N, C-alpha and C positions, 0 to 999 in steps of 0.2 A: 505494501499499499503506499504513494505516498503523502512523503510528509506533507505537514499543515502549511499554508501559505504560511508568512513570516506576519509579526504586525506589521500593516504600510506605516514606511519612514516618512515623516515628516521634517522637511528641511528647515534648519533654521538659518531663515533671509532678513539679518540684521541692513535697516536703512543702513547708508553709504553713508561713509567718514564726513564728518563735515571740516576742511580745514581752512585758517584766517594765516598767513603769514607763510612763508619759506624758509624750511632749517630752523635757524635758535631764534629764543621769537616767537615763532609759531604759535596756536591755540586751537586744538582739537579738540574735536568735539566726537564720543565714541557713542552718542548712545541716553546711556545709563551716567556717564560722568562727564565731565571735561577738567581737560590737563594744559599748564600750560610752561614752556620754556623759558628762562631765561636770555633775553636777548644778547646780552654781550657776552656770555660764556656758554650757550647752549644746554645748560644742567638742567635739569627738573625745576622744574618752579614753585606750582602750585595745582594742585583740583580742586574741583568741588565736583561732589557726588550728587546727580540729582533728584533721588530719591528719597534722599534726606530733606527735601523742601530748603537745601542752603539756598543763600545765592552768593555768600562770599568765598575770596579763596582764602582757601586754607595753606597754609605755608610760613615760611619764618620772616619776619621783618627786624632789622637789626636798625633803626633809623631810615629806612627805604628798603622796599623787600626786596630781597636775595634767596638762591637757589637756597631749595632745603635740600637737594644732591649735592655736598662738596667733593666725595671722593672718586675713584682712588687719590692716595695723598701720600706723600713721603715723607721723611725728615732727617737731611741731610745735616745736620749740627757739623755750623756754626751756621749756616745757610737758612734761611726760614721755611717755615711749613712749604711744599709745593703741592699742589690741590688743582686737577682740572678744572675744578672750577675758578683757577685763575689767567684760565683761556683767553684770550681774543677773537672771537670768533669772526667780528667784523674789521678784524685787525690786517695790517701786514711783516707784525714781530717777527721776534721769535717764539712766541709764546703761542700763534696763530696756528690751530691744530687743521689735518686733511677733513674736511665735510664730506660726507655721502649721503644722500638725502632717497630715500626709496618711497614712492607712493599710489596709492590706487587707493580704491573705493571700499575696501576691506580691508588693508591696513597703511602703515605710515609707521617709517622706521628712518629716526636719523643716526648716523654714526661718524663719529670725531676720533679721529686719533692723532699724536703725532709724541712730543719729546715733554716729561713731565717737567714742569718749570720749576726751578731754580732744585735742578737733581740732575747733573749729568750723569747720562748711561740710563734710562728707563721710559723705554717704550710704553705707549700706555694707550687704552680704546677702550672708548663709552659707545653704548648703544644702547637706545630707545627704542621700543619698539609699543605702538598700542593696535587695540583692533578694534573693527567697527563690531557693534554691540554687546562691548565687556565691561566692565569698570573698574579695571585692573593696566597697570603698568609693567612691564618686561624688562628689565637692565641687563644689560651685562656688562660685564669688564671686565680688562687683562692689566695686568705690569709684567715687561720683559725686563730682567734684569741687563746689559749689554755688559757690564765691565764691574770690577769688584769697588764697591763704596763702602764707605762706613755710617751706617743708617742706623736711626735713633728710632723710630716708631714707622710702622707702613699699616695703613686701614683702608676698608674699602668697603661700600655701602654703605657708609653712614649717612644716613637721613634727619634733618632740624628743623624740629619745625620748631615753632613759636609755643609759648608754657601754656597750657591749658587748651590746648587744639583736641588733643588725643588726651580722652581719660581714663579709654582700658587697653588690654590686650585681649588678642584671642590665639587660641592655639590646639592644637590637636592633643588627644589623651593617648596614654599608650592604644587604645584600645579605637582612635582614630574618632572617637567624639570630642564638639568642641568644647572649649572651654574658657571663660572669660574671668580676669582679674582683674581688680584694680591696678591703675598705674600709671595714677597723679592724684594727690589730694588740691581739691583744688583752695582749701585751708590753708 
């Protein structure tokens, strides 16, 4: 006897991405969320989840709006910290990374690569990918040390948000069930 027909598949057809700008400084609407990138350095800058009824940007302000993704970064003392957020995507100096932009109706990807600012011999790459219909950002980064260096610290994937914006953390427990815990006391 032939097997029963499988359930019919319902294709996921999100509306196309809405993009304002090109490359660094772009604002991308994926449907459920709006994402923005810093115009000067191209780092992830802010987001607004639409289903939460929010209209304010969630990001990092310190006198002015800054990128909330600062890394990768390396500290080669006595030089200052070198961050990929120190890159100048609009400039033509030695801190200008190479930009690659891929954009279509369902995907937006910005990749920047170059030398780590203030630390010779470190090749760095940062990529952001957004997909239509999803309220998330996929980030990928790498650092390649091409010569011996005295390094005091190396960090990757640090996100910095203004105080009080994120009050709880969520993670899966050993059984895969979601757990929520307080991460910030407003007092």
